All heavy atoms as TSV, in Angstrom:
chain	resi	resn	atom	element	x	y	z
A	1	MET	N	N	21.378	13.143	-15.082
A	1	MET	CA	C	20.353	12.427	-14.351
A	1	MET	C	C	20.477	12.796	-12.881
A	1	MET	O	O	21.570	12.895	-12.347
A	1	MET	CB	C	20.510	10.925	-14.565
A	1	MET	CG	C	19.380	10.134	-13.998
A	1	MET	SD	S	19.526	8.340	-14.195
A	1	MET	CE	C	19.632	8.160	-15.941
A	2	ASP	N	N	19.355	12.964	-12.245
A	2	ASP	CA	C	19.282	13.326	-10.835
A	2	ASP	C	C	19.849	12.202	-9.961
A	2	ASP	O	O	19.664	11.018	-10.260
A	2	ASP	CB	C	17.821	13.585	-10.489
A	2	ASP	CG	C	17.614	14.101	-9.089
A	2	ASP	OD1	O	18.593	14.524	-8.449
A	2	ASP	OD2	O	16.451	14.082	-8.634
A	3	GLU	N	N	20.518	12.560	-8.903
A	3	GLU	CA	C	21.111	11.567	-7.992
A	3	GLU	C	C	20.038	10.677	-7.359
A	3	GLU	O	O	20.260	9.492	-7.162
A	3	GLU	CB	C	21.933	12.259	-6.902
A	3	GLU	CG	C	23.216	12.872	-7.399
A	3	GLU	CD	C	24.166	11.845	-7.980
A	3	GLU	OE1	O	24.331	10.761	-7.397
A	3	GLU	OE2	O	24.731	12.133	-9.049
A	4	LYS	N	N	18.884	11.249	-7.053
A	4	LYS	CA	C	17.800	10.462	-6.455
A	4	LYS	C	C	17.339	9.367	-7.421
A	4	LYS	O	O	17.081	8.241	-7.004
A	4	LYS	CB	C	16.633	11.378	-6.100
A	4	LYS	CG	C	15.513	10.689	-5.385
A	4	LYS	CD	C	14.442	11.667	-4.964
A	4	LYS	CE	C	13.361	10.963	-4.185
A	4	LYS	NZ	N	12.335	11.870	-3.699
A	5	ILE	N	N	17.266	9.698	-8.703
A	5	ILE	CA	C	16.873	8.723	-9.714
A	5	ILE	C	C	17.922	7.622	-9.813
A	5	ILE	O	O	17.591	6.431	-9.882
A	5	ILE	CB	C	16.670	9.400	-11.085
A	5	ILE	CG1	C	15.553	10.441	-11.024
A	5	ILE	CG2	C	16.413	8.375	-12.173
A	5	ILE	CD1	C	14.185	9.866	-10.777
A	6	LYS	N	N	19.186	7.994	-9.809
A	6	LYS	CA	C	20.270	7.007	-9.882
A	6	LYS	C	C	20.209	6.036	-8.715
A	6	LYS	O	O	20.381	4.824	-8.886
A	6	LYS	CB	C	21.627	7.705	-9.908
A	6	LYS	CG	C	21.928	8.413	-11.194
A	6	LYS	CD	C	23.288	9.070	-11.110
A	6	LYS	CE	C	23.585	9.886	-12.352
A	6	LYS	NZ	N	24.885	10.564	-12.264
A	7	VAL	N	N	19.959	6.556	-7.526
A	7	VAL	CA	C	19.884	5.710	-6.333
A	7	VAL	C	C	18.691	4.768	-6.437
A	7	VAL	O	O	18.800	3.578	-6.118
A	7	VAL	CB	C	19.808	6.579	-5.054
A	7	VAL	CG1	C	19.445	5.740	-3.841
A	7	VAL	CG2	C	21.117	7.304	-4.831
A	8	GLN	N	N	17.559	5.263	-6.907
A	8	GLN	CA	C	16.372	4.418	-7.038
A	8	GLN	C	C	16.577	3.312	-8.068
A	8	GLN	O	O	16.132	2.189	-7.869
A	8	GLN	CB	C	15.145	5.268	-7.398
A	8	GLN	CG	C	14.674	6.136	-6.264
A	8	GLN	CD	C	14.262	5.333	-5.049
A	8	GLN	OE1	O	13.663	4.266	-5.165
A	8	GLN	NE2	N	14.590	5.823	-3.879
A	9	ILE	N	N	17.256	3.632	-9.167
A	9	ILE	CA	C	17.565	2.608	-10.166
A	9	ILE	C	C	18.468	1.542	-9.561
A	9	ILE	O	O	18.252	0.342	-9.749
A	9	ILE	CB	C	18.220	3.231	-11.416
A	9	ILE	CG1	C	17.214	4.096	-12.159
A	9	ILE	CG2	C	18.787	2.151	-12.332
A	9	ILE	CD1	C	17.821	4.920	-13.276
A	10	MET	N	N	19.463	1.975	-8.823
A	10	MET	CA	C	20.393	1.044	-8.195
A	10	MET	C	C	19.662	0.148	-7.193
A	10	MET	O	O	19.857	-1.069	-7.190
A	10	MET	CB	C	21.513	1.830	-7.498
A	10	MET	CG	C	22.720	1.035	-7.160
A	10	MET	SD	S	24.137	2.031	-6.647
A	10	MET	CE	C	23.437	3.332	-5.663
A	11	LEU	N	N	18.815	0.730	-6.362
A	11	LEU	CA	C	18.077	-0.050	-5.367
A	11	LEU	C	C	17.123	-1.044	-6.032
A	11	LEU	O	O	17.023	-2.199	-5.609
A	11	LEU	CB	C	17.306	0.876	-4.429
A	11	LEU	CG	C	18.149	1.701	-3.472
A	11	LEU	CD1	C	17.268	2.664	-2.685
A	11	LEU	CD2	C	18.922	0.809	-2.524
A	12	ALA	N	N	16.436	-0.604	-7.078
A	12	ALA	CA	C	15.507	-1.499	-7.775
A	12	ALA	C	C	16.264	-2.650	-8.433
A	12	ALA	O	O	15.814	-3.797	-8.387
A	12	ALA	CB	C	14.716	-0.715	-8.821
A	13	SER	N	N	17.421	-2.359	-8.999
A	13	SER	CA	C	18.218	-3.400	-9.657
A	13	SER	C	C	18.768	-4.404	-8.655
A	13	SER	O	O	18.732	-5.612	-8.894
A	13	SER	CB	C	19.371	-2.771	-10.436
A	13	SER	OG	O	18.873	-1.912	-11.420
A	14	VAL	N	N	19.258	-3.920	-7.540
A	14	VAL	CA	C	19.801	-4.817	-6.514
A	14	VAL	C	C	18.689	-5.671	-5.918
A	14	VAL	O	O	18.856	-6.869	-5.716
A	14	VAL	CB	C	20.544	-4.009	-5.424
A	14	VAL	CG1	C	20.878	-4.874	-4.224
A	14	VAL	CG2	C	21.811	-3.397	-6.004
A	15	ASP	N	N	17.542	-5.055	-5.671
A	15	ASP	CA	C	16.401	-5.809	-5.143
A	15	ASP	C	C	15.979	-6.895	-6.129
A	15	ASP	O	O	15.747	-8.046	-5.734
A	15	ASP	CB	C	15.231	-4.866	-4.858
A	15	ASP	CG	C	14.040	-5.598	-4.289
A	15	ASP	OD1	O	14.224	-6.364	-3.310
A	15	ASP	OD2	O	12.924	-5.413	-4.812
A	16	ALA	N	N	15.888	-6.552	-7.400
A	16	ALA	CA	C	15.525	-7.542	-8.414
A	16	ALA	C	C	16.565	-8.648	-8.500
A	16	ALA	O	O	16.221	-9.821	-8.651
A	16	ALA	CB	C	15.361	-6.855	-9.768
A	17	LEU	N	N	17.820	-8.276	-8.385
A	17	LEU	CA	C	18.896	-9.273	-8.452
A	17	LEU	C	C	18.771	-10.293	-7.338
A	17	LEU	O	O	18.841	-11.502	-7.570
A	17	LEU	CB	C	20.256	-8.575	-8.377
A	17	LEU	CG	C	21.476	-9.480	-8.347
A	17	LEU	CD1	C	21.600	-10.259	-9.645
A	17	LEU	CD2	C	22.737	-8.665	-8.101
A	18	PHE	N	N	18.546	-9.835	-6.119
A	18	PHE	CA	C	18.497	-10.749	-4.977
A	18	PHE	C	C	17.176	-11.486	-4.843
A	18	PHE	O	O	17.146	-12.583	-4.299
A	18	PHE	CB	C	18.822	-10.006	-3.681
A	18	PHE	CG	C	20.284	-9.705	-3.546
A	18	PHE	CD1	C	20.737	-8.400	-3.622
A	18	PHE	CD2	C	21.209	-10.708	-3.354
A	18	PHE	CE1	C	22.090	-8.113	-3.507
A	18	PHE	CE2	C	22.559	-10.441	-3.248
A	18	PHE	CZ	C	23.001	-9.131	-3.325
A	19	THR	N	N	16.078	-10.918	-5.350
A	19	THR	CA	C	14.794	-11.591	-5.196
A	19	THR	C	C	14.378	-12.384	-6.420
A	19	THR	O	O	13.669	-13.381	-6.291
A	19	THR	CB	C	13.672	-10.593	-4.836
A	19	THR	OG1	O	13.600	-9.597	-5.855
A	19	THR	CG2	C	13.921	-9.956	-3.493
A	20	HIS	N	N	14.815	-11.956	-7.622
A	20	HIS	CA	C	14.368	-12.622	-8.845
A	20	HIS	C	C	15.507	-13.142	-9.714
A	20	HIS	O	O	15.253	-13.868	-10.668
A	20	HIS	CB	C	13.515	-11.674	-9.687
A	20	HIS	CG	C	12.283	-11.212	-8.994
A	20	HIS	ND1	N	11.226	-12.047	-8.720
A	20	HIS	CD2	C	11.934	-9.999	-8.510
A	20	HIS	CE1	C	10.270	-11.366	-8.101
A	20	HIS	NE2	N	10.685	-10.129	-7.966
A	21	GLY	N	N	16.723	-12.725	-9.460
A	21	GLY	CA	C	17.855	-13.213	-10.234
A	21	GLY	C	C	18.398	-12.177	-11.212
A	21	GLY	O	O	17.830	-11.114	-11.420
A	22	LEU	N	N	19.507	-12.522	-11.802
A	22	LEU	CA	C	20.215	-11.633	-12.720
A	22	LEU	C	C	19.381	-11.228	-13.941
A	22	LEU	O	O	19.407	-10.067	-14.333
A	22	LEU	CB	C	21.531	-12.270	-13.153
A	22	LEU	CG	C	22.435	-11.423	-14.022
A	22	LEU	CD1	C	22.810	-10.136	-13.311
A	22	LEU	CD2	C	23.675	-12.202	-14.397
A	23	PRO	N	N	18.615	-12.131	-14.544
A	23	PRO	CA	C	17.821	-11.720	-15.710
A	23	PRO	C	C	16.824	-10.605	-15.387
A	23	PRO	O	O	16.616	-9.703	-16.188
A	23	PRO	CB	C	17.096	-12.990	-16.132
A	23	PRO	CG	C	17.943	-14.090	-15.613
A	23	PRO	CD	C	18.526	-13.569	-14.325
A	24	ALA	N	N	16.222	-10.655	-14.204
A	24	ALA	CA	C	15.266	-9.619	-13.817
A	24	ALA	C	C	15.964	-8.274	-13.621
A	24	ALA	O	O	15.454	-7.241	-14.049
A	24	ALA	CB	C	14.536	-10.031	-12.534
A	25	ALA	N	N	17.123	-8.284	-12.996
A	25	ALA	CA	C	17.876	-7.045	-12.813
A	25	ALA	C	C	18.289	-6.473	-14.163
A	25	ALA	O	O	18.206	-5.262	-14.385
A	25	ALA	CB	C	19.101	-7.289	-11.938
A	26	ALA	N	N	18.699	-7.337	-15.065
A	26	ALA	CA	C	19.085	-6.884	-16.398
A	26	ALA	C	C	17.896	-6.298	-17.148
A	26	ALA	O	O	18.035	-5.299	-17.857
A	26	ALA	CB	C	19.686	-8.035	-17.187
A	27	ARG	N	N	16.714	-6.897	-16.982
A	27	ARG	CA	C	15.514	-6.364	-17.638
A	27	ARG	C	C	15.191	-4.962	-17.153
A	27	ARG	O	O	14.812	-4.096	-17.939
A	27	ARG	CB	C	14.320	-7.273	-17.392
A	27	ARG	CG	C	14.228	-8.352	-18.400
A	27	ARG	CD	C	12.929	-9.108	-18.252
A	27	ARG	NE	N	13.317	-10.503	-18.295
A	27	ARG	CZ	C	12.766	-11.476	-17.613
A	27	ARG	NH1	N	11.774	-11.227	-16.820
A	27	ARG	NH2	N	13.207	-12.694	-17.725
A	28	ILE	N	N	15.309	-4.740	-15.845
A	28	ILE	CA	C	15.037	-3.402	-15.311
A	28	ILE	C	C	16.004	-2.389	-15.910
A	28	ILE	O	O	15.605	-1.329	-16.393
A	28	ILE	CB	C	15.136	-3.376	-13.771
A	28	ILE	CG1	C	13.902	-4.026	-13.158
A	28	ILE	CG2	C	15.259	-1.952	-13.253
A	28	ILE	CD1	C	13.890	-4.047	-11.662
A	29	ILE	N	N	17.277	-2.719	-15.886
A	29	ILE	CA	C	18.291	-1.789	-16.393
A	29	ILE	C	C	18.097	-1.545	-17.892
A	29	ILE	O	O	18.137	-0.394	-18.347
A	29	ILE	CB	C	19.701	-2.314	-16.087
A	29	ILE	CG1	C	19.918	-2.288	-14.573
A	29	ILE	CG2	C	20.761	-1.480	-16.795
A	29	ILE	CD1	C	21.160	-3.008	-14.112
A	30	ASN	N	N	17.865	-2.592	-18.667
A	30	ASN	CA	C	17.658	-2.428	-20.106
A	30	ASN	C	C	16.413	-1.614	-20.411
A	30	ASN	O	O	16.408	-0.784	-21.322
A	30	ASN	CB	C	17.574	-3.785	-20.807
A	30	ASN	CG	C	18.916	-4.448	-20.896
A	30	ASN	OD1	O	19.948	-3.796	-20.895
A	30	ASN	ND2	N	18.904	-5.768	-20.974
A	31	ASN	N	N	15.351	-1.859	-19.669
A	31	ASN	CA	C	14.110	-1.112	-19.871
A	31	ASN	C	C	14.331	0.376	-19.610
A	31	ASN	O	O	13.859	1.218	-20.366
A	31	ASN	CB	C	13.019	-1.667	-18.951
A	31	ASN	CG	C	11.674	-1.027	-19.195
A	31	ASN	OD1	O	11.538	-0.082	-19.960
A	31	ASN	ND2	N	10.675	-1.534	-18.525
A	32	LEU	N	N	15.063	0.699	-18.561
A	32	LEU	CA	C	15.286	2.101	-18.224
A	32	LEU	C	C	16.313	2.756	-19.138
A	32	LEU	O	O	16.267	3.968	-19.357
A	32	LEU	CB	C	15.698	2.231	-16.756
A	32	LEU	CG	C	14.616	1.795	-15.761
A	32	LEU	CD1	C	15.166	1.828	-14.342
A	32	LEU	CD2	C	13.382	2.666	-15.873
A	33	ASN	N	N	17.226	1.979	-19.703
A	33	ASN	CA	C	18.213	2.533	-20.630
A	33	ASN	C	C	17.576	2.953	-21.942
A	33	ASN	O	O	18.136	3.789	-22.658
A	33	ASN	CB	C	19.327	1.519	-20.918
A	33	ASN	CG	C	20.375	1.529	-19.848
A	33	ASN	OD1	O	20.531	2.498	-19.131
A	33	ASN	ND2	N	21.104	0.442	-19.747
A	34	ASN	N	N	16.429	2.391	-22.280
A	34	ASN	CA	C	15.765	2.717	-23.537
A	34	ASN	C	C	14.999	4.032	-23.469
A	34	ASN	O	O	14.417	4.440	-24.460
A	34	ASN	CB	C	14.816	1.585	-23.940
A	34	ASN	CG	C	15.558	0.328	-24.302
A	34	ASN	OD1	O	16.710	0.382	-24.705
A	34	ASN	ND2	N	14.911	-0.805	-24.146
A	35	ARG	N	N	15.000	4.692	-22.340
A	35	ARG	CA	C	14.257	5.945	-22.179
A	35	ARG	C	C	15.223	7.122	-22.176
A	35	ARG	O	O	16.320	7.035	-21.658
A	35	ARG	CB	C	13.474	5.929	-20.875
A	35	ARG	CG	C	12.489	4.787	-20.800
A	35	ARG	CD	C	11.851	4.721	-19.437
A	35	ARG	NE	N	11.085	3.511	-19.289
A	35	ARG	CZ	C	9.764	3.469	-19.417
A	35	ARG	NH1	N	9.102	4.558	-19.692
A	35	ARG	NH2	N	9.132	2.336	-19.273
A	36	SER	N	N	14.778	8.220	-22.739
A	36	SER	CA	C	15.633	9.407	-22.757
A	36	SER	C	C	15.622	10.104	-21.400
A	36	SER	O	O	16.632	10.659	-20.978
A	36	SER	CB	C	15.189	10.371	-23.853
A	36	SER	OG	O	13.848	10.763	-23.642
A	37	GLU	N	N	14.480	10.080	-20.722
A	37	GLU	CA	C	14.354	10.703	-19.403
A	37	GLU	C	C	13.686	9.693	-18.474
A	37	GLU	O	O	12.609	9.184	-18.770
A	37	GLU	CB	C	13.497	11.969	-19.496
A	37	GLU	CG	C	13.361	12.738	-18.214
A	37	GLU	CD	C	14.640	13.437	-17.797
A	37	GLU	OE1	O	15.461	13.772	-18.675
A	37	GLU	OE2	O	14.829	13.637	-16.589
A	38	VAL	N	N	14.319	9.379	-17.357
A	38	VAL	CA	C	13.794	8.393	-16.416
A	38	VAL	C	C	13.205	9.121	-15.213
A	38	VAL	O	O	13.828	10.006	-14.642
A	38	VAL	CB	C	14.911	7.432	-15.944
A	38	VAL	CG1	C	14.368	6.442	-14.925
A	38	VAL	CG2	C	15.512	6.698	-17.122
A	39	THR	N	N	11.985	8.720	-14.842
A	39	THR	CA	C	11.331	9.283	-13.666
A	39	THR	C	C	11.141	8.183	-12.623
A	39	THR	O	O	11.340	6.995	-12.911
A	39	THR	CB	C	9.948	9.872	-14.032
A	39	THR	OG1	O	9.102	8.797	-14.467
A	39	THR	CG2	C	10.053	10.922	-15.124
A	40	LEU	N	N	10.746	8.585	-11.433
A	40	LEU	CA	C	10.482	7.597	-10.383
A	40	LEU	C	C	9.340	6.663	-10.783
A	40	LEU	O	O	9.355	5.481	-10.453
A	40	LEU	CB	C	10.158	8.303	-9.067
A	40	LEU	CG	C	11.318	9.055	-8.422
A	40	LEU	CD1	C	10.850	9.808	-7.186
A	40	LEU	CD2	C	12.444	8.123	-8.067
A	41	GLU	N	N	8.370	7.186	-11.520
A	41	GLU	CA	C	7.258	6.362	-11.987
A	41	GLU	C	C	7.747	5.297	-12.967
A	41	GLU	O	O	7.247	4.173	-12.967
A	41	GLU	CB	C	6.178	7.226	-12.648
A	41	GLU	CG	C	5.421	8.120	-11.684
A	41	GLU	CD	C	6.171	9.399	-11.333
A	41	GLU	OE1	O	7.070	9.833	-12.094
A	41	GLU	OE2	O	5.876	9.957	-10.271
A	42	ASP	N	N	8.718	5.649	-13.801
A	42	ASP	CA	C	9.295	4.679	-14.736
A	42	ASP	C	C	9.957	3.534	-13.987
A	42	ASP	O	O	9.854	2.379	-14.391
A	42	ASP	CB	C	10.325	5.335	-15.651
A	42	ASP	CG	C	9.721	6.360	-16.594
A	42	ASP	OD1	O	8.517	6.251	-16.906
A	42	ASP	OD2	O	10.459	7.273	-17.006
A	43	ILE	N	N	10.635	3.856	-12.908
A	43	ILE	CA	C	11.309	2.827	-12.109
A	43	ILE	C	C	10.282	1.892	-11.483
A	43	ILE	O	O	10.433	0.670	-11.508
A	43	ILE	CB	C	12.212	3.461	-11.045
A	43	ILE	CG1	C	13.312	4.291	-11.725
A	43	ILE	CG2	C	12.813	2.402	-10.131
A	43	ILE	CD1	C	14.093	5.183	-10.777
A	44	GLU	N	N	9.212	2.458	-10.932
A	44	GLU	CA	C	8.159	1.640	-10.323
A	44	GLU	C	C	7.501	0.749	-11.374
A	44	GLU	O	O	7.206	-0.417	-11.117
A	44	GLU	CB	C	7.116	2.522	-9.634
A	44	GLU	CG	C	7.628	3.205	-8.389
A	44	GLU	CD	C	8.120	2.231	-7.334
A	44	GLU	OE1	O	7.452	1.200	-7.097
A	44	GLU	OE2	O	9.183	2.493	-6.758
A	45	GLU	N	N	7.279	1.278	-12.566
A	45	GLU	CA	C	6.687	0.503	-13.648
A	45	GLU	C	C	7.610	-0.644	-14.065
A	45	GLU	O	O	7.162	-1.759	-14.300
A	45	GLU	CB	C	6.432	1.419	-14.845
A	45	GLU	CG	C	5.821	0.730	-16.034
A	45	GLU	CD	C	5.661	1.674	-17.206
A	45	GLU	OE1	O	5.224	2.812	-16.978
A	45	GLU	OE2	O	5.982	1.267	-18.328
A	46	ALA	N	N	8.903	-0.376	-14.133
A	46	ALA	CA	C	9.870	-1.412	-14.516
A	46	ALA	C	C	9.914	-2.522	-13.478
A	46	ALA	O	O	10.045	-3.701	-13.826
A	46	ALA	CB	C	11.253	-0.791	-14.706
A	47	LYS	N	N	9.789	-2.161	-12.199
A	47	LYS	CA	C	9.787	-3.180	-11.145
A	47	LYS	C	C	8.567	-4.080	-11.254
A	47	LYS	O	O	8.651	-5.275	-10.991
A	47	LYS	CB	C	9.826	-2.508	-9.766
A	47	LYS	CG	C	11.168	-1.922	-9.447
A	47	LYS	CD	C	11.298	-1.160	-8.159
A	47	LYS	CE	C	10.296	-1.234	-7.111
A	47	LYS	NZ	N	10.575	-0.412	-5.930
A	48	LYS	N	N	7.443	-3.543	-11.681
A	48	LYS	CA	C	6.226	-4.345	-11.824
A	48	LYS	C	C	6.303	-5.296	-13.005
A	48	LYS	O	O	5.627	-6.306	-13.035
A	48	LYS	CB	C	5.014	-3.428	-11.990
A	48	LYS	CG	C	4.666	-2.650	-10.748
A	48	LYS	CD	C	3.514	-1.726	-10.988
A	48	LYS	CE	C	3.236	-0.871	-9.775
A	48	LYS	NZ	N	2.185	0.119	-10.029
A	49	MET	N	N	7.128	-4.952	-13.995
A	49	MET	CA	C	7.215	-5.757	-15.210
A	49	MET	C	C	8.095	-6.990	-15.050
A	49	MET	O	O	8.162	-7.816	-15.958
A	49	MET	CB	C	7.731	-4.897	-16.359
A	49	MET	CG	C	6.749	-3.831	-16.794
A	49	MET	SD	S	7.391	-2.720	-18.041
A	49	MET	CE	C	7.970	-3.845	-19.283
A	50	ILE	N	N	8.747	-7.124	-13.921
A	50	ILE	CA	C	9.649	-8.258	-13.721
A	50	ILE	C	C	8.848	-9.554	-13.674
A	50	ILE	O	O	7.909	-9.704	-12.932
A	50	ILE	CB	C	10.449	-8.113	-12.408
A	50	ILE	CG1	C	11.325	-6.886	-12.466
A	50	ILE	CG2	C	11.284	-9.358	-12.141
A	50	ILE	CD1	C	12.013	-6.599	-11.160
A	51	ASP	N	N	9.263	-10.490	-14.475
A	51	ASP	CA	C	8.653	-11.815	-14.468
A	51	ASP	C	C	9.794	-12.820	-14.599
A	51	ASP	O	O	10.148	-13.262	-15.672
A	51	ASP	CB	C	7.657	-11.968	-15.604
A	51	ASP	CG	C	6.921	-13.288	-15.543
A	51	ASP	OD1	O	7.016	-13.988	-14.506
A	51	ASP	OD2	O	6.248	-13.625	-16.522
A	52	ALA	N	N	10.391	-13.165	-13.473
A	52	ALA	CA	C	11.573	-14.033	-13.473
A	52	ALA	C	C	11.233	-15.480	-13.811
A	52	ALA	O	O	12.134	-16.249	-14.134
A	52	ALA	CB	C	12.254	-13.973	-12.123
A	53	GLU	N	N	9.970	-15.851	-13.779
A	53	GLU	CA	C	9.617	-17.243	-14.065
A	53	GLU	C	C	10.010	-17.653	-15.475
A	53	GLU	O	O	10.338	-18.797	-15.710
A	53	GLU	CB	C	8.119	-17.439	-13.854
A	53	GLU	CG	C	7.704	-17.361	-12.413
A	53	GLU	CD	C	6.231	-17.662	-12.240
A	53	GLU	OE1	O	5.713	-18.514	-12.987
A	53	GLU	OE2	O	5.622	-17.042	-11.383
A	54	ASP	N	N	9.975	-16.729	-16.429
A	54	ASP	CA	C	10.355	-17.060	-17.801
A	54	ASP	C	C	11.790	-17.576	-17.868
A	54	ASP	O	O	12.113	-18.409	-18.691
A	54	ASP	CB	C	10.240	-15.838	-18.707
A	54	ASP	CG	C	8.790	-15.423	-18.917
A	54	ASP	OD1	O	7.901	-16.264	-18.717
A	54	ASP	OD2	O	8.570	-14.266	-19.296
A	55	TYR	N	N	12.642	-17.084	-17.010
A	55	TYR	CA	C	14.039	-17.489	-17.007
A	55	TYR	C	C	14.188	-18.955	-16.615
A	55	TYR	O	O	15.050	-19.651	-17.107
A	55	TYR	CB	C	14.832	-16.600	-16.058
A	55	TYR	CG	C	16.276	-16.970	-15.947
A	55	TYR	CD1	C	17.173	-16.721	-16.977
A	55	TYR	CD2	C	16.783	-17.591	-14.803
A	55	TYR	CE1	C	18.503	-17.058	-16.889
A	55	TYR	CE2	C	18.118	-17.938	-14.697
A	55	TYR	CZ	C	18.967	-17.667	-15.734
A	55	TYR	OH	O	20.281	-18.002	-15.639
A	56	PHE	N	N	13.350	-19.430	-15.705
A	56	PHE	CA	C	13.493	-20.775	-15.171
A	56	PHE	C	C	12.728	-21.833	-15.962
A	56	PHE	O	O	12.821	-22.993	-15.671
A	56	PHE	CB	C	13.066	-20.794	-13.702
A	56	PHE	CG	C	13.943	-19.936	-12.845
A	56	PHE	CD1	C	13.493	-18.722	-12.366
A	56	PHE	CD2	C	15.235	-20.318	-12.540
A	56	PHE	CE1	C	14.313	-17.925	-11.588
A	56	PHE	CE2	C	16.051	-19.526	-11.771
A	56	PHE	CZ	C	15.597	-18.327	-11.288
A	57	LYS	N	N	11.941	-21.431	-16.965
A	57	LYS	CA	C	11.190	-22.407	-17.767
A	57	LYS	C	C	12.056	-23.072	-18.788
A	57	LYS	O	O	12.999	-22.558	-19.265
A	57	LYS	CB	C	10.014	-21.723	-18.450
A	57	LYS	CG	C	8.929	-21.379	-17.482
A	57	LYS	CD	C	7.764	-20.746	-18.213
A	57	LYS	CE	C	6.671	-20.390	-17.211
A	57	LYS	NZ	N	5.535	-19.758	-17.835
């Protein structure tokens, strides 16, 4: 995996962790782990899919 992709995954996960909580960060990581090849577009799509409200209901 490209270093730029790794950094973007890390940044997206940390951002999700601090803004939406641990479940959102875990969702991003799990979503990206299910792909054989991760692109920057995949990371952006995963960030849009975060819905932390389900965790608090």
